[in-house]
C-alpha positions, 0 to 999 in steps of 0.5 A: 266427423259425425255417424252420419251420410251427407247427399249432394244434388239437384232434388229431382227423381232421377237423383233417387234421393227417395231411395236414399232413405229408404236404404238409410231406412233399413240401414237404421232397421239393423240397429246403426244410429246413423243420420242423413243431410240432402243439400239441393234446392227442393222446389214445389214439384211433386218429387220435391213434395214427396220428399219434404214428406219423406223427411218430415216424418224422420227426424234423422232426414234434414234437408239443408236446400241448396249450401254453399261455402262454408256451411257446405264444407262444414257439414260434408267434412263433418261427416264420415259418410257420403251417398249418391243413389243416381244411376247411371250418372255420366261422372258425378261431380257430388261423390267426387267432391264428397270423396275429395272432402273424405267421407267414405261414398256409395254410389250405384254400380252404373256409370262413371261414379264407380270410376270415383270410388272404384272399390266393389264394397262401395257400389251397390246393385240395388237398395238391399245391396246398398244396405246391406254393404253400408252395414258392413262397413258401419260395423268394422272400423278396420274396413272404415280405415281400410276404405278411407285410405282406399278413397283418399288415394282415389281422390288425387286422381280428381285433383285440379292439378291432376285434370290440369296436366291432364288437359295440357297433355291431351292438347298437347298430342292433338297438336302433334298430331296436327287435330289442333293448329300449333300454338304460333298459328293459334296467336297470329 
């Protein structure tokens, strides 16, 4: 895997991809030669133009646009790290996708995405904190191995199988409590 980062999401202000660039700029200033791939549709909005300008002036940032299928899987699987800067994300499907693909993923310490990574080294309070934590992880292969193992265990919690089992369990509980009609009455 390349020593680089992947960031996935809609290119809109609340996703804070400009903050991701600033964070990784600090990491690079600390001597870590990392790069960034941003996967998300870029439009002609003021924020889209701002992000385009930031990326164009930094050779280590690649705007991949909307990316699907094999290309998306290859980009994610080909990189060691993921990052998301959206604060108070309800869940964060992009961080879950990065974790499931084996990326050590950094997220803000707010919202549901903290449950995905579930580790204090991978959650950050602000851009400075993010850069410091990333530098710490980049400087220790042992820590990277421990985090990768931890995230591998976390990824199992977000599998399709676990979702299906949980959904069936909740549905059964609701039927048992008579909050939902039973299956026989739903069919007939």
